[in-house]
C-alpha positions, -999 to +999 in steps of 0.1 A: +319-147-265+302-172-288+282-201-274+309-225-287+339-208-271+335-216-235+325-253-239+355-258-263+378-243-237+364-265-210+366-295-233+402-288-242+411-285-205+395-319-198+420-334-223+449-318-204+437-327-169+457-350-147+428-375-146+407-386-175+369-384-178+339-405-190+320-391-220+288-410-226+271-406-260+237-391-267+215-393-298+189-366-292+182-336-270+163-358-244+191-383-240+216-354-239+198-336-211+194-369-191+231-377-194+241-341-185+219-342-154+239-372-141+270-351-136+291-359-166+315-332-177+310-337-214+290-359-237+295-371-272+271-377-300+267-412-316+262-416-353+247-450-346+222-437-321+212-408-344+208-431-374+188-457-355+165-430-341+158-419-377+151-455-387+183-456-408+215-477-408+249-468-395+285-477-405+278-510-424+252-494-446+238-518-472+225-490-494+236-453-494+200-443-494+196-460-460+224-439-445+222-406-427+230-375-447+254-348-435+225-324-433+204-349-411+234-356-389+242-319-383+206-310-377+205-335-348+240-326-335+229-289-333+198-300-313+221-319-289+245-290-285+217-266-280+201-288-253+230-288-228+255-263-214+284-289-211+308-296-240+295-319-268+319-339-290+305-347-324+308-380-342+318-366-376+324-400-391+349-398-420+342-361-425+315-366-451+339-366-480+372-382-490+392-350-498+407-327-473+385-299-485+354-319-475+368-326-441+376-289-436+341-280-445+327-305-420+349-291-392+337-256-400+301-268-398+308-285-365+322-253-350+293-233-364+266-256-348+283-253-314+302-286-310+332-284-287+351-311-306+347-339-331+361-372-344+374-377-379+378-414-390+404-428-413+383-456-426+369-452-461+331-453-458+313-484-471+347-503-475+369-523-452+400-502-460+417-472-445+426-440-464+462-440-476+484-426-448+494-395-468+458-386-476+447-395-440+473-371-426+463-344-452+427-347-440+438-340-404+460-312-415+431-296-433+409-299-402+435-283-380+439-254-405+402-246-403+402-247-364+432-223-365+414-199-389+384-198-366+407-192-336+388-220-319+396-243-291+377-271-309+392-304-299+401-325-329+401-362-324+416-385-351+400-419-351+419-448-367+401-481-374+434-500-379+423-526-353+395-536-377+414-534-410+448-547-398+440-573-371+473-590-375+494-559-367+468-536-351+490-520-325+519-510-347+494-497-373+476-477-347+507-463-331+522-453-365+490-436-376+482-420-343+515-403-340+513-391-376+478-376-369+490-359-337+519-344-356+494-331-382+473-314-355+450-339-338+444-333-301+433-368-292+435-403-307+406-427-308+413-464-317+382-485-314+387-522-310+414-519-283+402-521-247+422-549-230+447-535-205+479-550-219+472-534-253+461-502-237+493-500-217+513-502-249+493-475-266+495-453-236+533-456-237+538-452-274+511-428-285+522-392-279+489-377-270+456-382-251+438-415-259+400-421-262+388-457-255+354-468-265+337-495-244+304-514-247+307-523-284+290-557-281+308-565-248+303-556-212+340-563-204+363-538-189+359-510-164+361-473-173+374-462-139+403-488-141+412-475-176+413-439-164+435-450-135+458-466-161+461-432-179+433-432-205+422-397-209+387-402-223+361-430-222+332-431-246+305-457-252+296-450-289+261-463-296+260-487-266+234-468-246+213-462-277+214-499-287+206-509-251+176-486-252+164-502-284+170-536-269+148-526-239+120-514-262+121-547-280+120-565-246+089-544-236+072-551-268+077-589-265+065-590-229+034-570-239+027-592-270+035-626-255+025-622-218+002-592-217+021-580-186+036-546-178+067-556-157+088-534-180+073-503-163+090-511-129+121-490-137+105-462-156+110-425-148+078-407-137+064-380-159+070-355-131+107-365-130+110-361-168+092-328-169+115-315-141+145-327-161+133-310-192+122-278-175+154-259-184+152-241-217+177-249-245+211-232-243+209-198-260 
């Protein structure tokens, strides 16, 4: 049995369970181990957190040279998957290429590095537009074909950014695309930008498959447990924890620079705690 098989089976079962689950997002092996130690059943990667840890931009990249390459992203995702025994879902962005063949190659790479699942976005990188529906569906179909060829339980999540690109008719656009993607082979739908309960209730009623909701994107509103009670299958936080960590580093730096004090150390983990946390070897 490959290292990837059991986590994928576990991850697939989480998407079929009667109750949903929370999947926080890690950006390196250390954050992955810490999150896994807190009892979560699965973690995701965050392209934002990985980019920021490399000193690069994410999503709204001002220059392609400032973005993370597919090689860099996969190197880090492999480290994360190797660091923990629980399933890891990869932020595969838009599949690192427009054509279905590029998406297929990215999914094959994701399976090879040990990811239990991954998200494919329908937003065209560096633009404010979505892929044409026919092409977007073909991209999901190609991803599913690769998963089938590999006889894998890899969980394919189709992400639609219709809430950002179609703000005036977001819900109808999300519902239409979501159900097309599910019919094409997606296992789960991810629609960032929708987290208020009335809208979620509509999506839960109209989308014919498991729903991932991302919280913490510039807002502390909402409650993951309440969303799960309502029927949301998966809760993620994207780069929220990574951005919060960077915010805390800045807070520490400013206190040290301006006040010369060390109050920021009050909540730190001890070296002994961290060494104990990291005492387990990487997953073989």
